[in-house]
VOBA-1610 file (N, C-alpha, C; in pm, whole numbers, padded with zeros to 5 digits, always signed):
BEGIN
Unk+04951+25298+11416Unk+05019+25323+11283Unk+05070+25203+11217Unk+05095+25085+11285Unk+05128+24953+11217Unk+05019+24908+11154Unk+04892+24908+11184Unk+04782+24862+11111Unk+04773+24954+10994Unk+04767+25070+10998Unk+04757+25167+10885Unk+04865+25134+10770Unk+05002+25109+10799Unk+05115+25099+10723Unk+05094+24928+10660Unk+05044+24859+10763Unk+05008+24720+10678Unk+04897+24744+10585Unk+04797+24803+10607Unk+04675+24822+10507Unk+04739+24880+10386Unk+04808+24973+10399Unk+04884+25062+10282Unk+04975+24941+10211Unk+05054+24870+10273Unk+05149+24769+10179Unk+05062+24675+10138Unk+04924+24625+10176Unk+04865+24501+10145Unk+04800+24578+10015Unk+04722+24696+10023Unk+04667+24746+09909Unk+04745+24776+09801Unk+04879+24824+09808Unk+04975+24826+09709Unk+05009+24699+09658Unk+05028+24592+09723Unk+05039+24472+09683Unk+04927+24425+09566Unk+04787+24446+09626Unk+04691+24414+09539Unk+04692+24472+09439Unk+04716+24592+09428Unk+04708+24707+09300Unk+04816+24655+09229Unk+04926+24607+09248Unk+05022+24550+09163Unk+04992+24398+09116Unk+04916+24344+09183Unk+04901+24214+09141Unk+04798+24214+09025Unk+04721+24313+09033Unk+04619+24353+08958Unk+04685+24392+08804Unk+04801+24447+08802Unk+04855+24509+08674Unk+04914+24398+08598Unk+04947+24277+08684Unk+05008+24170+08630Unk+04934+24105+08525Unk+04962+24063+08379Unk+04838+24040+08294Unk+04870+23868+08308Unk+04757+23793+08289Unk+04745+23675+08265Unk+04803+23617+08138Unk+04872+23487+08121Unk+04925+23473+08011Unk+04809+23423+07906Unk+04815+23494+07798Unk+04690+23441+07678Unk+04723+23313+07650Unk+04608+23229+07617Unk+04593+23114+07559Unk+04595+23112+07406Unk+04649+23080+07341Unk+04651+23109+07167Unk+04582+22956+07137Unk+04498+22976+07049Unk+04422+22865+06984Unk+04528+22813+06893Unk+04532+22660+06918Unk+04601+22632+06768Unk+04567+22596+06660Unk+04594+22595+06550Unk+04535+22593+06387Unk+04488+22440+06413Unk+04405+22398+06343Unk+04349+22262+06307Unk+04459+22208+06253Unk+04459+22052+06288Unk+04571+21970+06238Unk+04543+21953+06096Unk+04656+21960+06024Unk+04642+21933+05892Unk+04642+21797+05869Unk+04518+21736+05777Unk+04527+21591+05767Unk+04650+21523+05722Unk+04683+21412+05739Unk+04797+21367+05711Unk+04761+21239+05633Unk+04827+21213+05495Unk+04792+21086+05411Unk+04636+21104+05346Unk+04592+21008+05336Unk+04485+20992+05259Unk+04342+20940+05338Unk+04372+20934+05460Unk+04272+20916+05557Unk+04165+20992+05556Unk+04040+20944+05562Unk+03928+21034+05552Unk+03844+21013+05424Unk+03744+21125+05396Unk+03664+21107+05282Unk+03704+21208+05165Unk+03696+21158+05046Unk+03726+21235+04934Unk+03598+21210+04842Unk+03598+21328+04757Unk+03472+21342+04676Unk+03527+21376+04515Unk+03472+21306+04419Unk+03505+21328+04267Unk+03449+21433+04217Unk+03448+21485+04103Unk+03380+21590+04041Unk+03217+21578+04030Unk+03192+21452+04016Unk+03049+21399+04029Unk+02976+21392+04138Unk+03076+21434+04259Unk+03000+21413+04395Unk+03027+21280+04485Unk+03082+21161+04413Unk+03073+21041+04461Unk+03157+21036+04570Unk+03146+20990+04670Unk+03246+20981+04794Unk+03304+20856+04802Unk+03423+20899+04803Unk+03535+20764+04843Unk+03595+20761+04982Unk+03605+20667+05055Unk+03653+20690+05215Unk+03769+20607+05209Unk+03888+20650+05289Unk+03984+20566+05299Unk+04000+20564+05436Unk+03992+20433+05516Unk+04008+20436+05650Unk+04056+20305+05696Unk+04183+20310+05744Unk+04241+20193+05829Unk+04289+20100+05735Unk+04318+20116+05598Unk+04364+20015+05511Unk+04244+19974+05417Unk+04129+20023+05437Unk+04027+19966+05355Unk+03968+20108+05301Unk+03906+20073+05153Unk+03879+20180+05074Unk+03724+20132+05024Unk+03648+20243+05021Unk+03499+20232+04985Unk+03452+20342+04895Unk+03366+20331+04806Unk+03302+20439+04718Unk+03161+20409+04722Unk+03099+20523+04743Unk+02934+20516+04760Unk+02861+20616+04690Unk+02772+20581+04624Unk+02667+20689+04559Unk+02610+20792+04644Unk+02603+20908+04596Unk+02552+21020+04667Unk+02395+21014+04695Unk+02312+20942+04620Unk+02201+20948+04623Unk+02135+20854+04709Unk+02181+20737+04740Unk+02112+20630+04821Unk+02245+20578+04927Unk+02345+20634+04902Unk+02472+20561+04984Unk+02479+20404+04944Unk+02466+20361+04840Unk+02470+20237+04793Unk+02626+20226+04759Unk+02663+20117+04804Unk+02837+20070+04770Unk+02849+20049+04644Unk+02942+20125+04572Unk+02996+20131+04439Unk+03097+20044+04420Unk+03213+20059+04500Unk+03328+19996+04501Unk+03375+19977+04630Unk+03460+19866+04652Unk+03544+19855+04781Unk+03668+19782+04769Unk+03747+19801+04856Unk+03898+19730+04838Unk+03990+19769+04981Unk+04092+19737+04935Unk+04204+19788+05026Unk+04306+19874+04967Unk+04386+19949+05057Unk+04481+20044+05002Unk+04597+20018+05086Unk+04729+20066+05021Unk+04834+20056+05077Unk+04939+20196+05024Unk+04971+20248+05152Unk+05057+20358+05152Unk+05183+20317+05094Unk+05244+20360+04950Unk+05363+20302+04899Unk+05448+20391+04953Unk+05433+20536+04996Unk+05503+20623+05042Unk+05426+20721+05094Unk+05478+20833+05159Unk+05393+20928+05213Unk+05297+20999+05141Unk+05327+21002+04976Unk+05259+21077+04892Unk+05184+20979+04764Unk+05212+20831+04776Unk+05158+20749+04695Unk+05072+20648+04771Unk+04969+20615+04706Unk+04887+20506+04749Unk+04848+20422+04634Unk+04835+20302+04665Unk+04798+20202+04571Unk+04654+20126+04623Unk+04552+20144+04543Unk+04434+20089+04588Unk+04392+19959+04471Unk+04358+19861+04573Unk+04311+19723+04505Unk+04145+19747+04531Unk+04069+19751+04431Unk+03921+19756+04448Unk+03865+19658+04357Unk+03726+19633+04401Unk+03647+19569+04306Unk+03532+19650+04281Unk+03483+19655+04169Unk+03367+19744+04108Unk+03243+19648+04145Unk+03145+19701+04222Unk+03040+19639+04235Unk+02931+19653+04112Unk+02933+19757+04064Unk+02851+19771+03953Unk+02903+19707+03827Unk+03042+19714+03793Unk+03091+19650+03684Unk+03144+19493+03694Unk+03166+19481+03809Unk+03187+19348+03862Unk+03323+19302+03826Unk+03427+19405+03827Unk+03554+19393+03791Unk+03637+19427+03902Unk+03783+19392+03893Unk+03888+19409+04009Unk+03977+19498+03920Unk+04027+19618+03989Unk+04133+19706+03933Unk+04214+19732+04030Unk+04327+19804+03975Unk+04430+19859+04061Unk+04437+19983+04036Unk+04450+20083+04115Unk+04451+20240+04109Unk+04571+20288+04169Unk+04673+20375+04115Unk+04760+20444+04183Unk+04716+20591+04203Unk+04753+20655+04316Unk+04718+20778+04343Unk+04818+20858+04402Unk+04844+20981+04363Unk+04941+21056+04421Unk+04884+21201+04493Unk+04931+21181+04638Unk+04876+21290+04708Unk+04966+21446+04664Unk+04885+21504+04593Unk+04971+21637+04543Unk+04960+21737+04622Unk+04872+21726+04713Unk+04849+21844+04824Unk+04758+21802+04923Unk+04735+21832+05041Unk+04671+21791+05159Unk+04522+21763+05106Unk+04470+21838+04995Unk+04329+21831+04964Unk+04311+21767+04823Unk+04425+21727+04744Unk+04396+21691+04611Unk+04452+21551+04583Unk+04419+21445+04544Unk+04447+21328+04512Unk+04446+21288+04375Unk+04555+21276+04273Unk+04517+21238+04136Unk+04574+21103+04139Unk+04460+21026+04048Unk+04483+20882+04048Unk+04475+20827+03888Unk+04538+20692+03877Unk+04526+20643+03748Unk+04494+20517+03766Unk+04397+20488+03717Unk+04367+20329+03700Unk+04448+20243+03620Unk+04459+20122+03614Unk+04549+20022+03542Unk+04503+20041+03402Unk+04369+20078+03379Unk+04326+20096+03236Unk+04376+20214+03171Unk+04444+20292+03255Unk+04505+20423+03178Unk+04376+20545+03222Unk+04278+20527+03258Unk+04187+20651+03291Unk+04230+20724+03410Unk+04222+20854+03407Unk+04257+20941+03520Unk+04167+20998+03575Unk+04164+21017+03711Unk+04074+21122+03788Unk+04148+21188+03895Unk+04043+21276+03973Unk+04094+21338+04058Unk+04009+21340+04173Unk+04026+21324+04292Unk+03959+21346+04430Unk+04012+21469+04485Unk+03905+21522+04579Unk+03940+21640+04650Unk+03878+21602+04792Unk+03971+21653+04889Unk+03923+21594+05027Unk+03784+21674+05077Unk+03706+21598+05131Unk+03585+21642+05186Unk+03605+21697+05313Unk+03565+21831+05338Unk+03584+21898+05451Unk+03452+21893+05544
//
């Protein structure tokens, strides 16, 4: 009889353990990009890249370098770019405001304005 009781207890324990649910693993949402690091595109499709303090703009057709320079984070939402245009052979300063994680509004020292959208 002891064997029979032991088997019943073991069976009951196994059935109860099957009822215990495993903790579900939730997928974390993708991290929201911080600052301006990464690739941005203008309305004409020209891609600008911010990476580790360096800035570059390349054409879409042949990936030719159009402009390069450096950038400084003035605040979490303001960036100052010092760049040289390869095409025009000029140097300029551009101030950009990060108005959302995916939009950068910029004003060049000449007064011209443009917007960049984060490339996904």
